[in-house]
N, C-alpha and C positions, 0 to 999 in steps of 0.2 A: 410269796405273797399271793393271796387268792384274789379273784376278780372282785369279790365283794369288798375286801379290805382296800383294794386300789380305788374302787369307786367311792368309798366313804372318805378316804384320805384326800382325794382330788379336790372336792369343794373346799375343804379346810385349807389345803395348800394354796388354792386360788385366792381365798379370802385373806389369808395371811399375807400373800404377796401384794394384793391390792391395798390392804390396810397399811403395810409397811411403806409402800410407794406414796400413798396419800399422807401418811404421817411425816415422812421425810420432806415432802413438798410443803406441808404446813410449817414444819420447822424452818425450812429455808425462807419462807415468806414472813413468818412472824418472829422467829428466833426462840420460840417456845416448843419444848419437847412434850408432846401429848402423853408420853409414857411416864413422865414425872409430874404431871398435873394432879392436884389433889383429888379431882373427880375420878381419875383413873385409879388412884390408890384406894378410893372408897369402893369402887367396883371390884377391884382385885381382892379386897378383904372379905367379900361376901361370897357365899357358896351355895345359895339357893335362889330360885326365881323370886320368892317373896322378899328376901333381903335386898336383892338388886332392885326390885320394884320400889322398895322403900327409899333407896338412894334417889331414884328418879322422882318419887313423890316429894322428897325434901327439896330437890332442885326446882320442881314445879311450884312449890309453895314459896320458895325464895324469889322466884321470878315473878309470881303473882304479887307478892308483897312489894317488890321493886316497881312493878308496873303501876300499882295503885299509888305508891309514893310519888311516882313521876307526875301523876295528875295533880297532886298537892303542890309539887314544885312549880308546875306550869301555872297553877292558879295564883301562886305567890309571885311569880315572875311577870305575869301578864300586865298588871298595873304599873310595875316598875318600868318595863320596856315602853309602854305607852307614854308615860311621863317623860322618859329620856328622849323618846322620839319627838314629842311635842317641843321639849326644851331645845333639842338640836335644831329643829326646823325654825324655831323662833330666833335662835342665835344666828342661823344661816341667813335669815332675812335681814337681821340687824347688821350683820357684817356686809351684806350686799349693799345696803343703804349707805354705809360709811365709805365703802370703797368706790361708790359711783361718783 
């Protein structure tokens, strides 16, 4: 093995060891194996930088859609929570008067 080959293999070997350790730790904490995650499969099935970037673009678009949808959910939930809070406070006062 030449010095150049050894130097090139070392960073890859280090990265693989670090990734494996992190992946194992993630699996022990979450019970999910990153190697079998659909996102990992999507990355594995691509063989060019452009195709991998497209996978990331799709994920970014999905996240953006989720984030924007979250605002709509919060706009819908806000009046409901306010009404329930007012109702709860009113009931609490009424129960306090009855038990006094």
